[in-house]
C-alpha positions in Angstrom: 0.0 0.0 0.0 2.9 2.3 0.9 4.6 1.5 -2.4 1.4 2.2 -4.3 1.1 5.6 -2.6 4.7 6.5 -3.5 4.1 5.5 -7.1 0.9 7.5 -7.3 2.7 10.6 -5.8 5.6 10.1 -8.2 3.2 9.8 -11.2 1.4 13.0 -10.2 4.7 14.9 -9.8 5.9 13.8 -13.2 2.6 14.7 -14.8 2.7 18.1 -13.1 6.2 18.8 -14.3 5.3 17.8 -17.8 2.2 20.0 -17.8 4.2 22.9 -16.5 6.8 22.5 -19.2 4.2 22.4 -21.9 2.4 25.5 -20.6 5.7 27.3 -20.2 6.8 26.4 -23.8 3.5 27.5 -25.3 3.7 30.8 -23.4 7.3 31.3 -24.5 6.4 30.7 -28.1 3.5 33.2 -27.9 5.9 35.8 -26.5 8.7 35.5 -29.1 6.7 35.0 -32.2 5.4 38.6 -32.6 9.0 39.9 -32.2 10.2 37.6 -34.9 7.5 38.6 -37.3 7.7 42.4 -36.9 8.4 44.5 -40.0 11.8 45.4 -41.1 11.3 49.0 -40.1 10.8 48.0 -36.5 13.8 45.7 -36.7 15.9 48.5 -38.0 14.8 50.8 -35.3 15.7 48.3 -32.6 19.1 47.7 -34.2 20.2 51.3 -33.9 18.7 52.0 -30.4 21.6 52.2 -27.9 21.4 50.3 -24.6 21.0 52.3 -21.4 24.7 52.0 -20.5 25.6 53.1 -24.1 23.3 56.1 -23.8 24.7 57.2 -20.5 28.3 56.8 -21.7 27.5 58.6 -25.0 25.9 61.6 -23.4 28.7 61.9 -20.8 31.2 64.7 -21.6 34.3 63.3 -23.2 37.9 63.9 -22.8 38.5 66.2 -25.7 40.9 64.5 -28.1 43.0 66.7 -30.4 42.8 66.0 -34.1 45.1 68.2 -36.3 44.3 69.1 -39.9 40.5 68.9 -39.8 39.3 70.2 -43.1 36.3 72.4 -43.8 36.5 71.2 -47.4 34.1 73.3 -49.6 31.0 72.3 -47.6 28.2 74.7 -46.6 28.8 77.0 -43.7 27.2 79.7 -41.5 29.0 82.8 -40.2 31.8 84.8 -41.7 34.3 82.9 -44.0 37.2 84.7 -42.3 36.2 84.1 -38.7 39.1 83.4 -36.2 37.7 80.0 -35.3 36.2 77.3 -37.5 33.8 74.6 -36.2 33.2 71.5 -38.3 30.2 69.3 -37.6 30.0 65.8 -39.0 26.4 64.7 -38.9 23.8 62.1 -40.0 20.3 63.3 -40.7 18.7 60.1 -39.5 20.6 60.1 -36.2 18.5 60.8 -33.1 21.4 62.3 -31.3 22.1 64.6 -34.2 18.5 65.8 -34.0 18.9 66.3 -30.2 22.0 68.4 -30.8 20.3 70.4 -33.6 17.3 71.0 -31.3 18.9 71.7 -28.0 22.5 72.9 -28.1 23.0 74.3 -31.6 20.4 77.1 -31.4 22.3 78.6 -28.4 25.7 78.1 -30.1 24.3 79.8 -33.2 23.0 82.8 -31.2 26.2 83.3 -29.2 28.9 82.5 -31.7 27.7 82.3 -35.3 25.3 85.2 -35.4 27.8 87.4 -33.6 30.5 86.6 -36.2 32.9 84.8 -33.8 33.0 81.5 -35.6 32.6 79.9 -39.0 30.4 76.8 -38.7 30.7 74.1 -41.4 28.4 71.1 -41.9 29.8 67.9 -43.3 28.1 64.6 -43.9 28.7 61.3 -42.1 25.7 59.0 -42.9 26.1 55.6 -41.2 25.2 52.2 -42.7 22.7 51.5 -39.9 20.5 54.4 -41.2 19.1 53.4 -44.6 17.8 56.8 -45.6 20.7 58.9 -44.2 22.7 59.0 -47.5 19.6 60.0 -49.5 18.8 62.7 -46.9 22.3 64.1 -47.2 21.9 64.2 -51.0 18.6 66.0 -50.6 20.3 68.7 -48.6 23.0 69.1 -51.1 20.5 69.2 -54.0 18.6 71.9 -52.2 22.0 73.7 -51.7 22.4 73.7 -55.5 19.4 76.1 -55.4 20.8 78.1 -52.4 18.4 76.4 -50.0 20.9 74.0 -48.2 20.2 75.3 -44.7 16.4 75.4 -45.2 16.5 71.7 -46.3 19.0 70.8 -43.5 16.7 72.2 -40.8 13.6 70.7 -42.3 15.2 67.2 -42.5 15.9 67.4 -38.8 12.7 69.0 -37.6 10.5 66.6 -39.7 12.8 63.5 -39.1 10.0 61.3 -37.9 8.1 61.8 -41.2 10.8 60.1 -43.3 13.2 58.1 -41.1 12.9 54.4 -41.7 10.2 55.0 -44.4 10.4 53.3 -47.8 9.1 56.5 -49.5 11.7 58.9 -48.2 12.6 60.1 -51.7 9.0 61.2 -52.3 9.0 62.9 -48.9 12.1 64.9 -49.8 10.6 65.9 -53.1 7.6 67.2 -51.1 10.0 69.1 -49.0 11.4 70.7 -52.1 7.9 71.9 -53.1 7.5 73.3 -49.5 10.7 75.2 -49.9 9.7 76.6 -53.3 12.6 74.9 -55.1 12.5 74.0 -58.8 11.2 70.5 -58.2 12.2 69.1 -61.6 15.8 70.1 -61.0 15.7 68.9 -57.4 14.2 65.5 -58.5 16.8 65.1 -61.3 19.6 65.8 -58.9 18.3 63.4 -56.2 17.5 60.6 -58.7 21.0 61.0 -60.3 22.9 60.9 -57.0 24.8 64.0 -58.2 26.4 64.5 -54.7 27.2 61.0 -53.8 31.0 61.5 -54.4 31.0 64.7 -52.4 29.4 62.8 -49.4 31.8 59.9 -49.9 34.7 62.5 -49.5 33.2 63.7 -46.2 32.9 60.1 -44.9 36.5 59.4 -46.0 37.8 62.4 -44.1 35.6 61.5 -41.1 37.2 58.1 -41.0 40.7 59.8 -41.0 39.5 61.9 -38.0 38.5 58.7 -36.1 34.8 59.5 -36.1 32.9 56.6 -34.5 29.6 58.3 -33.5 27.5 61.2 -34.8 27.3 64.0 -34.2 31.0 64.7 -33.9 32.0 68.4 -33.7 35.5 69.8 -34.1 36.0 73.1 -32.4 39.3 74.1 -34.0 41.2 70.8 -33.5 39.2 69.8 -30.3 37.0 66.8 -30.9 33.6 66.7 -29.1 31.5 63.6 -29.5 27.8 63.4 -29.0 24.8 65.6 -28.2 26.5 67.3 -25.3 24.9 70.1 -23.3 25.5 73.6 -24.5 27.8 74.4 -21.6 30.3 71.8 -22.8 30.5 73.4 -26.2 30.7 76.9 -24.7 33.6 75.9 -22.5 35.7 74.6 -25.4 34.8 77.4 -27.8 35.6 80.1 -25.3 38.9 78.4 -24.5 39.8 78.2 -28.2 38.9 81.8 -28.9 41.0 83.0 -26.0 43.9 80.9 -27.2 43.9 82.4 -30.7 
């Protein structure tokens, strides 16, 4: 009788474990299947999102590496051409941190240093492979620049980033932007479709690699390299130091 009781308890235990395993497996499959079947846009977004530790490190002020020989090339700029100090920004229009910098720190920098004639501010391109529309966006800005509307397109690309980032119809959105900016749309479309500025952008990327750029935005204040969407005070400290040194 005792042995029968033990066998019965053992059988119940095994049955319980088996049932728990099956329920857990079904629940596990139900949890992971939706993630596996999400669209490529969501997968791309997940791929470029930094982890919490990466974010905290990226936004933390850096030790300012010195890189000599940073070129402004012949890229678009704001401020006087003969300003004492040149700032060169390498940027990616699809980068969330670049938008953060454009929205938060750059307006203050522009007000205090560009609009007052203290610095020449140059924008160069550094589209990264993880951002599928970044190269085309850079071309859109340059095609608008061919009609003297570079800055207008630059600002619109960032301010309306959510409307085209990770969208398959980005080119059509950029052409709609051209209409909005009163460009000659036929010329703009021909420029964009022909990739007229691809080599120019490739030159920027090549130079950026020489300057050891690993993240965007990367901003060179003179030869001082600042990485990331740093607070305005970080830029102010370096800019003031460089202006006082000149």
